[in-house]
C-alpha positions as a printed NumPy array, in Angstrom:
array([[ -0.236,   0.205,  -0.039],
       [  1.189,   3.417,  -0.534],
       [  1.443,   6.461,   2.062],
       [ -1.468,   8.382,   2.307],
       [ -1.818,  11.92 ,   3.374],
       [ -4.875,  12.847,   5.336],
       [ -5.56 ,  15.604,   8.143],
       [ -4.297,  15.001,  11.508],
       [ -6.607,  14.355,  14.36 ],
       [ -5.896,  15.175,  18.16 ],
       [ -5.594,  10.792,  18.36 ],
       [ -2.148,  10.847,  16.227],
       [ -0.784,  13.595,  18.857],
       [  1.192,  10.257,  20.51 ],
       [  2.59 ,   9.72 ,  17.166],
       [  3.247,  13.12 ,  16.552],
       [  5.373,  13.932,  19.882],
       [  7.393,  10.813,  18.886],
       [  8.666,  11.72 ,  15.666],
       [  8.904,  15.356,  16.642],
       [ 11.513,  14.395,  19.664],
       [ 13.044,  12.529,  17.128],
       [ 13.903,  15.437,  15.09 ],
       [ 15.007,  17.46 ,  18.175],
       [ 17.447,  14.425,  19.338],
       [ 19.024,  14.393,  15.945],
       [ 18.906,  17.964,  15.554],
       [ 17.65 ,  17.708,  11.798],
       [ 14.045,  18.886,  11.923],
       [ 14.092,  21.77 ,  14.412],
       [ 16.071,  24.101,  16.581],
       [ 14.437,  23.233,  19.687],
       [ 15.847,  21.591,  22.503],
       [ 13.005,  20.935,  24.674],
       [ 10.922,  17.271,  23.907],
       [  7.313,  17.483,  23.318],
       [  4.403,  15.528,  25.004],
       [  1.537,  14.276,  22.83 ],
       [ -0.562,  16.553,  25.414],
       [  2.206,  19.536,  24.365],
       [  1.301,  18.385,  20.743],
       [ -2.516,  18.236,  21.092],
       [ -2.589,  22.042,  21.748],
       [ -1.569,  22.613,  18.57 ],
       [ -4.883,  21.294,  17.216],
       [ -6.829,  24.761,  17.546],
       [ -8.719,  24.261,  14.399],
       [ -7.334,  27.398,  12.566],
       [ -3.826,  26.104,  11.701],
       [ -3.898,  22.445,   9.729],
       [ -2.091,  19.539,  10.386],
       [ -1.419,  16.823,   7.833],
       [  0.294,  13.23 ,   8.612],
       [  1.18 ,  10.661,   6.64 ],
       [  0.239,   7.068,   6.987],
       [  1.733,   3.667,   5.536],
       [  0.203,   0.643,   6.331],
       [ -2.068,   2.061,   9.291],
       [  0.903,   3.586,  10.81 ],
       [  2.048,   7.392,  11.074],
       [  5.287,   8.054,   9.554],
       [  5.304,  11.512,   8.98 ],
       [  4.063,  15.129,   9.506],
       [  3.304,  18.788,   8.423],
       [  1.902,  21.828,   9.339],
       [  2.208,  25.347,  10.994],
       [  2.14 ,  27.571,  13.713],
       [  1.96 ,  31.796,  13.37 ],
       [  4.545,  33.355,  15.223],
       [  6.828,  36.124,  15.403],
       [ 10.024,  37.762,  15.574],
       [ 10.602,  40.721,  17.769],
       [ 13.981,  42.173,  18.251],
       [ 14.405,  44.586,  20.607],
       [ 18.579,  46.175,  20.4  ],
       [ 20.052,  49.364,  21.763],
       [ 22.637,  51.032,  19.365],
       [ 24.741,  53.415,  21.446],
       [ 26.198,  55.235,  18.31 ],
       [ 22.77 ,  56.625,  16.724],
       [ 22.545,  59.611,  17.787],
       [ 26.347,  60.065,  17.247],
       [ 25.633,  59.196,  13.295],
       [ 22.118,  61.452,  13.822],
       [ 24.29 ,  64.723,  14.282],
       [ 27.344,  63.878,  12.154],
       [ 24.691,  63.174,   9.322],
       [ 23.016,  66.447,  10.278],
       [ 26.24 ,  68.616,  10.421],
       [ 27.155,  67.165,   7.019],
       [ 23.419,  68.654,   5.798],
       [ 24.238,  71.805,   7.2  ],
       [ 27.84 ,  71.901,   6.058],
       [ 26.316,  70.834,   2.579],
       [ 23.766,  73.872,   3.034],
       [ 26.368,  76.402,   3.414],
       [ 28.663,  75.021,   0.862],
       [ 26.054,  75.564,  -1.655],
       [ 24.883,  79.31 ,  -0.412],
       [ 28.138,  80.645,   0.139],
       [ 29.711,  82.705,  -2.998],
       [ 33.049,  81.632,  -4.116],
       [ 35.521,  84.015,  -4.176],
       [ 39.408,  84.506,  -4.824],
       [ 41.132,  87.658,  -4.322],
       [ 45.031,  87.21 ,  -4.953],
       [ 47.275,  90.628,  -3.632],
       [ 51.011,  90.266,  -4.627],
       [ 53.42 ,  92.835,  -3.23 ],
       [ 57.231,  94.085,  -4.571],
       [ 59.151,  96.818,  -5.176],
       [ 60.268,  97.686,  -8.231],
       [ 63.918,  98.013,  -7.967],
       [ 64.119,  99.932, -11.777],
       [ 61.21 , 102.255, -11.061],
       [ 62.722, 106.261, -10.368],
       [ 60.92 , 106.577,  -6.317],
       [ 63.433, 106.794,  -4.057],
       [ 66.127, 104.679,  -2.888],
       [ 64.051, 101.219,  -2.395],
       [ 61.793, 102.14 ,  -5.878],
       [ 58.31 , 101.909,  -5.788],
       [ 56.329,  99.279,  -4.367],
       [ 53.578,  97.351,  -6.935],
       [ 50.907,  95.925,  -5.873],
       [ 48.947,  93.345,  -8.341],
       [ 45.642,  92.528,  -7.216],
       [ 43.355,  89.402,  -8.982],
       [ 40.2  ,  87.948,  -8.881],
       [ 38.034,  85.12 ,  -9.882],
       [ 34.605,  84.628,  -9.14 ],
       [ 33.834,  81.096,  -9.017],
       [ 29.936,  81.748,  -9.505],
       [ 27.702,  83.111, -11.793],
       [ 26.42 ,  85.087,  -9.464],
       [ 26.576,  88.82 , -10.274],
       [ 28.301,  91.732,  -8.188],
       [ 31.636,  90.719,  -8.103],
       [ 32.775,  93.344,  -9.677],
       [ 31.735,  96.568,  -7.944],
       [ 32.847,  94.493,  -4.863],
       [ 36.437,  93.83 ,  -6.629],
       [ 36.934,  97.828,  -7.264],
       [ 35.863,  98.777,  -3.91 ],
       [ 38.206,  96.108,  -2.501],
       [ 40.71 ,  97.599,  -4.553],
       [ 39.98 , 101.12 ,  -3.123],
       [ 39.874, 100.229,   0.244],
       [ 43.688,  98.61 ,  -0.409],
       [ 45.273, 101.433,  -2.191],
       [ 43.81 , 104.298,  -0.195],
       [ 42.859, 105.87 ,  -3.668],
       [ 40.562, 105.41 ,  -6.666],
       [ 42.942, 103.289,  -8.499],
       [ 43.046, 101.806, -11.932],
       [ 40.073, 101.663, -13.647],
       [ 37.932, 103.552, -11.288],
       [ 34.959, 105.353, -13.005],
       [ 34.898, 103.379, -16.173],
       [ 31.974, 101.677, -15.715],
       [ 32.676,  98.511, -15.271],
       [ 33.176,  98.556, -11.86 ],
       [ 36.456,  96.117, -12.592],
       [ 39.606,  97.91 , -12.559],
       [ 41.493,  98.532, -15.871],
       [ 44.858,  96.233, -16.327],
       [ 48.045,  98.333, -16.488],
       [ 51.192,  97.104, -17.884],
       [ 54.688,  97.914, -16.653],
       [ 56.06 , 100.512, -18.782],
       [ 59.628,  99.958, -19.818]])
C-alpha cells in the first residue's frame, strides 16, 4: 500500500510527538531543545492551523503543519545619536557650501627696483580676483576692495564696469 496523506486529529498526537522528538534528538528537523509530550501536541490542534499526517500501512510516518509566530527584536545602539548628529552636521555643511559665494582674491606686493621712486624703488601692488559662480556683483565688490587697499580710486575707477582696468608696466 502507498503512503496516504490525511488531516491529523488529536488522536495522532502521541505519534506526532514521537516523530517531533526524534528530530529534536538528532537536531535535524528543528532548533528546539525541549522534547514535546502528547499534551503539547494536542494544543496545536486549535482549529485554525491545519496539521497533516502521512500514513503507511496504518502507521503515521510523517506530519506537517504550521504555527503562526512573530519575531521581535529589541536592540540598543549607542552610536545612533552620534550618527544622527554627524548626518545633520554634514547636511548643514552642504547647505552652507551651496549658499556661500566662492570668490578668490590674490594680492602680490613687490618693490620695483627699476623705478625712480627713491632709494628702494616703488612698491607695486598687483591684485587679481576670480568669481567661481555666476552670481553677479563681483566686479563692484572687487573695485571697492582695491580702492580700500590702495587708499585711492585706483585704475579703472569710474570706468563704469566696476572692474579695475588692467595695467602694464612701462619700460
